ROSE-4610 file (N, C-alpha, C; in Angstrom, 1 decimal, always signed):
// ROSE-4610
residu = [M/M/M/L/L/L/A/A/A/I/I/I/A/A/A/K/K/K/G/G/G/A/A/A/N/N/N/L/L/L/A/A/A/L/L/L/M/M/M/F/F/F/V/V/V/L/L/L/E/E/E/L/L/L/G/G/G/V/V/V/L/L/L/A/A/A/S/S/S/A/A/A/A/A/A/Y/Y/Y/W/W/W/G/G/G/F/F/F/T/T/T/V/V/V/S/S/S/P/P/P/N/N/N/W/W/W/A/A/A/V/V/V/K/K/K/L/L/L/L/L/L/A/A/A/G/G/G/L/L/L/G/G/G/A/A/A/P/P/P/A/A/A/L/L/L/F/F/F/I/I/I/A/A/A/A/A/A/W/W/W/A/A/A/M/M/M/F/F/F/G/G/G/A/A/A/N/N/N/G/G/G/G/G/G/A/A/A/N/N/N/A/A/A/V/V/V/V/V/V/P/P/P/L/L/L/T/T/T/G/G/G/A/A/A/A/A/A/R/R/R/A/A/A/L/L/L/L/L/L/E/E/E/I/I/I/V/V/V/W/W/W/F/F/F/G/G/G/G/G/G/G/G/G/A/A/A/L/L/L/A/A/A/L/L/L/Y/Y/Y/A/A/A/A/A/A/G/G/G/L/L/L/A/A/A/T/T/T/P/P/P/A/A/A/V/V/V/L/L/L/F/F/F/A/A/A/A/A/A/A/A/A/F/F/F/V/V/V/V/V/V/N/N/N/A/A/A/V/V/V/L/L/L/R/R/R/I/I/I/V/V/V/W/W/W/K/K/K/Q/Q/Q/V/V/V]
num = [1/1/1/2/2/2/3/3/3/4/4/4/5/5/5/6/6/6/7/7/7/8/8/8/9/9/9/10/10/10/11/11/11/12/12/12/13/13/13/14/14/14/15/15/15/16/16/16/17/17/17/18/18/18/19/19/19/20/20/20/21/21/21/22/22/22/23/23/23/24/24/24/25/25/25/26/26/26/27/27/27/28/28/28/29/29/29/30/30/30/31/31/31/32/32/32/33/33/33/34/34/34/35/35/35/36/36/36/37/37/37/38/38/38/39/39/39/40/40/40/41/41/41/42/42/42/43/43/43/44/44/44/45/45/45/46/46/46/47/47/47/48/48/48/49/49/49/50/50/50/51/51/51/52/52/52/53/53/53/54/54/54/55/55/55/56/56/56/57/57/57/58/58/58/59/59/59/60/60/60/61/61/61/62/62/62/63/63/63/64/64/64/65/65/65/66/66/66/67/67/67/68/68/68/69/69/69/70/70/70/71/71/71/72/72/72/73/73/73/74/74/74/75/75/75/76/76/76/77/77/77/78/78/78/79/79/79/80/80/80/81/81/81/82/82/82/83/83/83/84/84/84/85/85/85/86/86/86/87/87/87/88/88/88/89/89/89/90/90/90/91/91/91/92/92/92/93/93/93/94/94/94/95/95/95/96/96/96/97/97/97/98/98/98/99/99/99/100/100/100/101/101/101/102/102/102/103/103/103/104/104/104/105/105/105/106/106/106/107/107/107/108/108/108/109/109/109/110/110/110/111/111/111/112/112/112/113/113/113/114/114/114/115/115/115/116/116/116/117/117/117]
x = [+0.8/+0.0/+0.9/+2.0/+2.9/+3.5/+3.8/+4.4/+3.5/+2.2/+1.2/+1.1/+1.1/+1.1/+2.4/+3.5/+4.8/+4.7/+4.2/+4.0/+3.1/+2.0/+1.0/+1.6/+2.5/+3.2/+4.1/+4.8/+5.7/+4.9/+3.7/+2.8/+2.3/+2.0/+1.5/+2.6/+3.8/+4.9/+4.9/+4.8/+4.8/+3.6/+2.4/+1.3/+1.5/+2.1/+2.4/+3.4/+4.4/+5.4/+4.6/+3.7/+2.9/+2.0/+1.5/+0.7/+1.5/+2.7/+3.5/+3.6/+3.8/+3.8/+2.4/+1.4/+0.0/-0.3/+0.1/-0.1/+0.7/+1.9/+2.7/+2.1/+1.6/+1.0/-0.4/-1.1/-2.4/-2.2/-1.2/-0.9/-0.5/+0.4/+0.9/-0.2/-1.2/-2.3/-3.4/-3.2/-4.2/-3.5/-2.2/-1.4/-1.7/-2.2/-2.4/-3.6/-4.2/-5.2/-4.6/-3.4/-2.6/-2.3/-2.7/-2.4/-1.0/-0.2/+1.3/+1.9/+1.5/+2.0/+1.5/+0.3/-0.3/+0.5/+0.8/+1.5/+2.9/+3.6/+4.9/+5.0/+4.1/+4.1/+3.6/+2.5/+1.9/+2.7/+3.6/+4.5/+5.9/+6.3/+7.6/+7.8/+6.7/+6.8/+7.0/+6.2/+6.5/+7.8/+8.3/+9.6/+10.7/+10.6/+11.6/+11.6/+10.4/+10.3/+10.9/+10.6/+11.2/+12.7/+13.2/+14.7/+15.3/+14.7/+15.2/+15.2/+14.1/+13.9/+14.9/+15.1/+16.0/+17.5/+17.7/+19.1/+19.4/+18.5/+18.8/+18.0/+16.9/+16.0/+15.6/+15.9/+15.3/+15.7/+14.6/+14.7/+15.4/+15.0/+15.6/+17.0/+17.5/+18.8/+19.7/+19.2/+20.0/+20.2/+19.3/+19.4/+19.6/+19.8/+20.0/+21.4/+21.5/+22.8/+23.7/+23.1/+23.8/+22.9/+23.2/+22.3/+22.5/+21.4/+21.4/+21.0/+21.6/+21.2/+21.1/+20.5/+20.4/+19.6/+20.2/+19.4/+19.2/+20.2/+20.0/+18.8/+18.7/+17.6/+16.2/+16.2/+15.0/+14.7/+15.6/+15.4/+14.8/+15.4/+14.9/+13.4/+13.1/+11.7/+10.8/+11.2/+10.4/+10.1/+11.2/+11.0/+10.2/+10.4/+9.7/+8.2/+7.9/+6.5/+5.8/+6.6/+6.1/+5.8/+6.6/+6.3/+5.0/+4.7/+3.5/+2.3/+2.4/+1.3/+1.2/+2.3/+2.3/+1.7/+2.0/+1.4/-0.1/-0.6/-2.1/-2.6/-2.0/-2.4/-2.4/-1.4/-1.2/-2.3/-2.8/-3.8/-5.2/-5.3/-6.6/-7.2/-6.5/-7.0/-6.4/-6.9/-6.3/-6.5/-7.7/-8.0/-7.2/-7.2/-6.4/-4.9/-4.4/-3.0/-2.7/-3.6/-3.4/-3.5/-4.4/-4.5/-3.3/-2.8/-1.6/-0.4/-0.2/+0.9/+0.8/-0.5/-0.7/-0.4/-0.7/-0.4/+1.1/+1.8/+3.3/+3.8/+3.4/+3.9/+3.7/+2.5/+2.2/+3.1/+3.2/+4.0/+5.5/+6.0/+7.4/+7.7/+6.8/+6.9/+6.9/+6.0/+5.9/+7.2/+7.7/+8.9/+10.1/+10.1/+11.2/+11.0/+9.8/+9.6/+9.8/+9.5/+9.6/+10.9/+11.8/+13.1/+13.1/+12.2/+12.0/+12.8/+13.6/+14.3/+15.8]
y = [-1.2/+0.0/+1.3/+1.2/+2.4/+2.6/+1.6/+1.7/+2.4/+2.2/+2.9/+4.3/+4.6/+6.0/+6.8/+6.1/+6.8/+7.0/+6.1/+6.3/+7.4/+7.5/+8.6/+9.9/+9.9/+11.2/+11.7/+10.7/+11.1/+11.5/+10.9/+11.3/+12.7/+13.0/+14.3/+15.4/+15.1/+16.0/+16.3/+15.3/+15.5/+16.4/+16.1/+16.9/+18.4/+18.6/+19.9/+20.6/+19.8/+20.4/+20.9/+20.1/+20.6/+21.7/+21.7/+22.8/+24.2/+24.1/+25.3/+25.9/+25.1/+25.5/+26.1/+25.4/+25.9/+27.2/+27.3/+28.5/+29.7/+29.5/+30.5/+31.0/+30.0/+30.3/+31.0/+30.6/+31.3/+32.7/+32.9/+34.3/+35.1/+34.5/+35.3/+35.7/+34.8/+35.2/+36.1/+36.4/+37.3/+38.6/+38.7/+39.9/+41.2/+41.1/+42.4/+42.2/+43.3/+43.2/+43.1/+43.5/+43.5/+42.0/+41.6/+40.2/+39.9/+40.8/+40.6/+40.3/+41.1/+40.9/+39.6/+39.3/+38.0/+36.8/+36.9/+35.8/+35.7/+36.8/+36.8/+36.3/+36.8/+36.4/+34.9/+34.6/+33.3/+32.2/+32.4/+31.4/+31.6/+32.8/+33.0/+32.6/+32.9/+32.5/+31.0/+30.2/+28.7/+28.3/+29.0/+28.6/+28.9/+30.0/+30.4/+29.3/+28.9/+27.9/+26.6/+26.2/+25.0/+25.0/+26.2/+26.3/+26.2/+26.8/+26.7/+25.3/+24.6/+23.2/+22.3/+22.5/+21.7/+21.9/+23.1/+23.5/+23.0/+23.0/+22.7/+21.6/+21.2/+20.3/+19.0/+18.8/+17.7/+16.4/+15.6/+14.2/+14.2/+15.1/+15.1/+15.6/+16.2/+16.7/+15.7/+14.5/+13.5/+13.9/+14.5/+14.9/+16.4/+17.1/+18.5/+18.9/+20.0/+20.5/+20.8/+21.5/+21.8/+21.2/+20.0/+19.3/+20.0/+20.2/+20.8/+19.8/+19.8/+18.9/+19.7/+19.1/+19.7/+21.0/+22.0/+23.2/+24.0/+23.8/+24.5/+23.9/+22.6/+21.9/+22.3/+22.4/+22.8/+24.3/+25.1/+26.5/+26.5/+25.7/+25.7/+25.3/+24.2/+23.8/+24.8/+25.5/+26.6/+27.7/+28.1/+29.2/+28.7/+27.4/+26.9/+26.8/+26.0/+25.8/+27.0/+27.8/+29.1/+30.0/+30.0/+30.8/+30.4/+29.1/+28.7/+29.2/+29.1/+29.7/+31.2/+31.9/+33.3/+33.7/+32.9/+33.2/+33.1/+32.1/+31.9/+33.1/+33.5/+34.6/+35.9/+36.1/+37.3/+37.4/+36.2/+36.1/+36.3/+36.5/+36.7/+35.5/+34.4/+33.1/+32.8/+33.5/+33.4/+32.0/+31.5/+30.2/+29.0/+29.0/+27.9/+28.1/+29.3/+29.6/+29.0/+29.2/+28.7/+27.1/+26.6/+25.1/+24.5/+25.2/+24.7/+24.7/+25.8/+25.9/+24.9/+24.6/+23.6/+22.2/+21.9/+20.6/+20.4/+21.5/+21.4/+21.1/+21.8/+21.6/+20.2/+19.7/+18.3/+17.3/+17.6/+16.7/+16.7/+17.9/+18.1/+17.4/+17.6/+17.0/+15.4/+14.9/+13.5/+12.9/+13.7/+13.2/+13.2/+14.2/+14.2/+13.0/+12.8/+11.7/+10.4/+10.2/+8.9/+8.8/+9.8/+9.8/+9.6/+10.4/+10.4/+11.6/+12.3/+13.4/+13.1]
z = [+0.0/+0.0/+0.0/+0.8/+0.8/-0.6/-1.3/-2.6/-3.5/-3.4/-4.3/-3.9/-2.6/-2.2/-2.6/-2.5/-3.0/-4.5/-5.3/-6.7/-7.0/-6.3/-6.5/-6.1/-5.1/-4.8/-5.9/-6.5/-7.6/-8.8/-9.0/-10.1/-9.8/-8.6/-8.2/-8.5/-8.3/-8.6/-10.0/-10.9/-12.3/-12.7/-12.2/-12.5/-12.0/-10.9/-10.4/-11.3/-11.8/-12.8/-14.0/-14.5/-15.7/-15.3/-14.1/-13.6/-13.6/-13.2/-13.3/-14.7/-15.7/-17.1/-17.5/-17.1/-17.5/-16.8/-15.5/-14.8/-15.4/-15.8/-16.4/-17.7/-18.5/-19.8/-19.6/-18.6/-18.3/-17.9/-17.0/-16.6/-17.8/-18.7/-19.8/-20.8/-21.0/-21.9/-21.2/-19.9/-19.3/-18.9/-19.2/-18.6/-19.3/-20.6/-21.3/-22.3/-22.7/-23.7/-25.1/-25.2/-26.5/-26.9/-28.1/-28.5/-28.7/-29.1/-29.2/-27.9/-26.9/-25.5/-25.0/-25.2/-24.7/-25.3/-26.6/-27.2/-26.7/-26.6/-26.1/-24.6/-23.8/-22.4/-22.2/-23.0/-22.8/-23.3/-24.3/-24.7/-24.1/-23.8/-23.2/-21.8/-21.0/-19.6/-19.4/-20.0/-19.8/-20.4/-21.5/-22.1/-21.1/-20.3/-19.3/-18.2/-17.8/-16.7/-17.2/-18.5/-19.0/-19.1/-19.5/-19.6/-18.2/-17.2/-15.8/-15.3/-15.6/-15.1/-15.8/-17.1/-17.8/-17.4/-17.0/-16.6/-15.2/-14.3/-12.9/-12.3/-12.8/-12.0/-12.7/-14.0/-14.8/-14.1/-14.0/-13.5/-12.1/-11.2/-9.9/-9.9/-11.0/-11.2/-12.0/-12.2/-12.9/-14.4/-15.0/-16.4/-16.6/-15.5/-15.5/-16.0/-16.7/-17.1/-15.9/-14.9/-13.7/-12.5/-12.2/-11.2/-9.8/-9.1/-7.8/-6.8/-5.6/-4.5/-3.2/-2.2/-0.9/-0.9/-0.2/+0.0/-1.4/-2.3/-3.6/-4.4/-4.3/-4.9/-4.3/-3.0/-2.2/-2.7/-2.8/-3.2/-4.6/-5.5/-6.9/-6.9/-6.1/-6.1/-5.5/-4.5/-3.9/-4.9/-5.6/-6.6/-7.8/-8.2/-9.4/-9.1/-8.0/-7.7/-7.2/-6.4/-5.9/-7.1/-8.1/-9.3/-10.0/-10.0/-10.5/-9.7/-8.4/-7.6/-7.7/-7.8/-8.0/-9.3/-10.4/-11.7/-11.6/-10.9/-10.8/-10.0/-8.9/-8.1/-9.0/-9.7/-10.5/-11.6/-12.0/-13.1/-12.4/-11.1/-10.5/-9.9/-9.8/-9.3/-8.0/-7.0/-5.6/-5.0/-5.1/-4.5/-5.2/-6.5/-7.1/-6.8/-6.6/-6.3/-4.9/-3.9/-2.6/-2.6/-3.4/-3.5/-4.1/-5.2/-5.8/-4.9/-4.1/-3.2/-2.1/-1.6/-0.6/-1.1/-2.3/-2.9/-3.0/-3.4/-3.4/-2.1/-1.1/+0.3/+0.8/+0.6/+1.0/+0.2/-1.1/-1.9/-1.5/-1.2/-0.8/+0.5/+1.5/+2.8/+2.7/+1.9/+1.7/+1.0/+0.0/-0.7/+0.3/+1.2/+2.2/+3.2/+3.7/+4.7/+4.1/+2.8/+2.1/+1.4/+1.6/+1.0/-0.6/-1.2/-2.6/-3.3/-2.5/-3.0/-3.2]
């Protein structure tokens, strides 16, 4: 039963990673009434998040260009997932932002407890 819960927690992290990209895109497409700005921000914000994750966090750092561990990895995750929550909040979705942040905190605590980091 614990193995199923651990697998579900890792699946949740993947869904949260995708949620960060969706949140950044949503924010970008709501940031301005100008379509050029919407396209630039709506496509550019997720691209920046993808680049940062590929550079520092891919596959728990195993596939990253510059793998981070320990406190640096924790800081990366806080900035990454916090950025997703902030993007939702900035787009006017306060409740989803709080739920997203709470899901990340629960996920992170469980990954620490279950030594999945």
